[in-house]
MIMI-567032 format. One line per field, with one value per residue (C-alpha): x, y, z; residue in three letters. Coordinates in nm, 2 decimals. Example, Ala and Ser with C-alpha at 12.3 -4.5 7.8 and 13.67 -1.06 7.14 Angstrom:
% residues 2
u <- (1.23,1.37)
v <- (-0.45,-0.11)
w <- (0.78,0.71)
type <- (ALA,SER)
//
This chain:
% residues 97
u <- (8.32,8.05,7.80,8.05,8.05,7.68,7.64,7.93,7.76,7.32,7.58,7.71,7.36,7.18,7.41,7.37,7.01,6.97,7.23,7.03,6.72,6.92,7.02,7.33,7.58,7.74,7.41,7.21,7.52,7.57,7.17,7.24,7.52,7.41,7.10,7.10,6.80,6.54,6.81,6.76,6.41,6.43,6.67,6.38,6.08,6.27,6.12,6.34,6.49,6.45,6.09,5.96,5.74,5.96,5.90,6.05,6.12,5.97,6.28,6.55,6.42,6.60,6.40,6.39,6.19,5.81,5.92,6.17,6.03,6.32,6.56,6.88,7.00,6.83,6.70,6.33,6.11,5.83,5.50,5.34,5.26,4.93,5.20,5.46,5.73,5.74,5.97,6.39,6.26,6.01,6.22,6.49,6.30,6.36,5.99,5.86,5.75)
v <- (14.88,14.66,14.82,14.77,14.42,14.40,14.58,14.35,14.01,14.13,14.24,13.84,13.72,13.92,13.81,13.50,13.51,13.77,13.48,13.20,13.39,13.45,13.81,13.96,13.89,14.20,14.39,14.23,14.28,14.65,14.70,14.50,14.64,15.00,14.94,14.60,14.51,14.67,14.52,14.15,14.17,14.35,14.06,13.82,13.96,13.95,13.75,13.41,13.50,13.12,13.08,13.42,13.33,13.46,13.51,13.43,13.75,13.74,13.88,13.71,13.43,13.46,13.33,13.62,13.76,13.83,14.21,14.30,14.55,14.51,14.23,14.22,14.03,14.24,14.54,14.42,14.65,14.39,14.40,14.14,13.82,13.63,13.31,13.28,13.05,12.79,12.95,12.80,12.58,12.38,12.32,12.14,11.96,11.53,11.46,11.17,10.79)
w <- (18.17,18.21,17.95,17.74,17.81,17.80,17.48,17.35,17.46,17.40,17.00,16.94,17.05,16.84,16.48,16.58,16.54,16.26,16.09,16.17,16.02,15.70,15.73,15.82,16.18,16.12,16.10,16.38,16.57,16.56,16.64,16.88,17.05,17.03,17.15,17.39,17.48,17.18,16.99,17.09,17.09,16.67,16.58,16.77,16.59,16.28,15.97,15.88,15.48,15.39,15.43,15.25,14.90,14.61,14.25,13.89,13.69,13.31,13.18,13.27,13.48,13.77,14.10,14.34,14.69,14.65,14.75,14.51,14.29,14.05,13.92,14.05,13.73,13.43,13.63,13.49,13.74,13.85,13.97,14.21,14.05,14.00,14.13,14.34,14.34,14.69,14.99,14.96,15.30,15.10,14.83,15.09,15.27,15.13,14.98,15.20,15.10)
type <- (MET,ALA,TYR,VAL,ILE,ILE,ALA,ILE,CYS,PHE,GLY,ILE,SER,GLY,GLY,ILE,VAL,GLY,ARG,ILE,LYS,GLY,SER,SER,PHE,MET,LEU,TRP,PHE,LEU,ILE,SER,ALA,ALA,VAL,PRO,VAL,PHE,GLY,LEU,ILE,ALA,ALA,LEU,ALA,TYR,ARG,PHE,ASP,ASN,GLN,GLU,LEU,ARG,ARG,GLN,CYS,PRO,SER,CYS,GLY,ARG,VAL,THR,LYS,ILE,TYR,ASP,ALA,VAL,CYS,THR,ARG,CYS,GLY,ALA,GLU,LEU,ASP,PHE,PRO,ASP,VAL,ALA,VAL,ALA,PRO,GLU,THR,PHE,GLU,ARG,THR,PRO,ALA,ARG,SER)
//
Protein backbone atom coordinates (compact mmCIF):
# COMPACT_ATOMS: atom_id res chain seq x y z
CA MET A 1 0.00 0.00 0.00
CA ALA A 2 2.85 2.38 0.80
CA TYR A 3 4.42 1.72 -2.63
CA VAL A 4 1.16 2.65 -4.37
CA ILE A 5 0.97 5.97 -2.51
CA ILE A 6 4.63 6.74 -3.32
CA ALA A 7 4.10 5.80 -6.99
CA ILE A 8 1.02 8.04 -7.24
CA CYS A 9 2.85 10.98 -5.62
CA PHE A 10 5.83 10.58 -7.95
CA GLY A 11 3.42 10.17 -10.88
CA ILE A 12 1.61 13.40 -10.10
CA SER A 13 4.85 15.33 -9.64
CA GLY A 14 6.31 13.90 -12.86
CA GLY A 15 3.10 14.72 -14.71
CA ILE A 16 3.13 18.31 -13.48
CA VAL A 17 6.79 18.76 -14.47
CA GLY A 18 6.09 17.25 -17.90
CA ARG A 19 3.08 19.52 -18.43
CA ILE A 20 5.06 22.62 -17.42
CA LYS A 21 7.64 21.68 -20.04
CA GLY A 22 4.93 21.46 -22.72
CA SER A 23 4.47 17.70 -22.91
CA SER A 24 1.61 15.38 -21.95
CA PHE A 25 0.64 15.17 -18.27
CA MET A 26 -0.66 11.61 -18.64
CA LEU A 27 2.50 10.37 -20.38
CA TRP A 28 4.80 11.69 -17.66
CA PHE A 29 2.38 10.57 -14.94
CA LEU A 30 2.59 7.00 -16.22
CA ILE A 31 6.36 7.07 -16.64
CA SER A 32 6.96 8.59 -13.20
CA ALA A 33 4.49 6.25 -11.49
CA ALA A 34 5.92 3.11 -13.14
CA VAL A 35 9.51 3.95 -12.20
CA PRO A 36 9.12 6.49 -9.38
CA VAL A 37 12.54 8.06 -8.83
CA PHE A 38 13.97 7.63 -12.33
CA GLY A 39 10.73 8.73 -13.99
CA LEU A 40 10.76 12.05 -12.13
CA ILE A 41 14.45 12.55 -12.97
CA ALA A 42 13.65 11.90 -16.64
CA ALA A 43 10.80 14.43 -16.52
CA LEU A 44 13.14 17.01 -15.01
CA ALA A 45 15.82 16.33 -17.65
CA TYR A 46 13.32 16.45 -20.55
CA ARG A 47 13.51 19.45 -22.89
CA PHE A 48 11.09 22.39 -22.92
CA ASP A 49 8.92 21.96 -26.03
CA ASN A 50 8.17 25.68 -26.33
CA GLN A 51 11.90 26.48 -26.58
CA GLU A 52 12.54 24.23 -29.60
CA LEU A 53 13.45 25.83 -32.92
CA ARG A 54 10.82 25.62 -35.65
CA ARG A 55 10.71 25.65 -39.44
CA GLN A 56 8.21 26.47 -42.13
CA CYS A 57 6.96 23.82 -44.55
CA PRO A 58 7.92 24.78 -48.13
CA SER A 59 4.70 23.26 -49.54
CA CYS A 60 1.90 24.57 -47.32
CA GLY A 61 3.63 27.11 -45.07
CA ARG A 62 2.76 25.45 -41.75
CA VAL A 63 5.26 26.12 -38.96
CA THR A 64 6.38 22.87 -37.29
CA LYS A 65 9.10 21.83 -34.85
CA ILE A 66 12.54 21.52 -36.42
CA TYR A 67 12.79 17.82 -35.49
CA ASP A 68 9.61 16.89 -37.45
CA ALA A 69 10.49 14.86 -40.55
CA VAL A 70 7.04 15.12 -42.21
CA CYS A 71 4.59 18.03 -42.31
CA THR A 72 1.44 17.09 -40.39
CA ARG A 73 -0.79 19.19 -42.65
CA CYS A 74 0.25 18.27 -46.20
CA GLY A 75 2.48 15.21 -45.66
CA ALA A 76 5.51 16.71 -47.39
CA GLU A 77 8.88 15.29 -46.41
CA LEU A 78 10.97 17.99 -44.73
CA ASP A 79 14.73 18.40 -45.06
CA PHE A 80 16.80 20.18 -42.41
CA PRO A 81 16.31 23.92 -43.04
CA ASP A 82 19.01 26.49 -43.69
CA VAL A 83 17.10 29.07 -41.65
CA ALA A 84 15.07 28.25 -38.54
CA VAL A 85 12.10 30.14 -37.12
CA ALA A 86 12.42 31.45 -33.56
CA PRO A 87 10.93 29.32 -30.74
CA GLU A 88 7.45 30.04 -29.41
CA THR A 89 8.79 31.60 -26.21
CA PHE A 90 10.48 34.41 -28.15
CA GLU A 91 7.24 35.30 -29.92
CA ARG A 92 5.26 35.56 -26.69
CA THR A 93 7.70 37.88 -24.95
CA PRO A 94 6.52 41.50 -25.13
CA ALA A 95 8.91 43.97 -26.74
CA ARG A 96 10.67 46.32 -24.35
CA SER A 97 11.10 49.95 -25.22
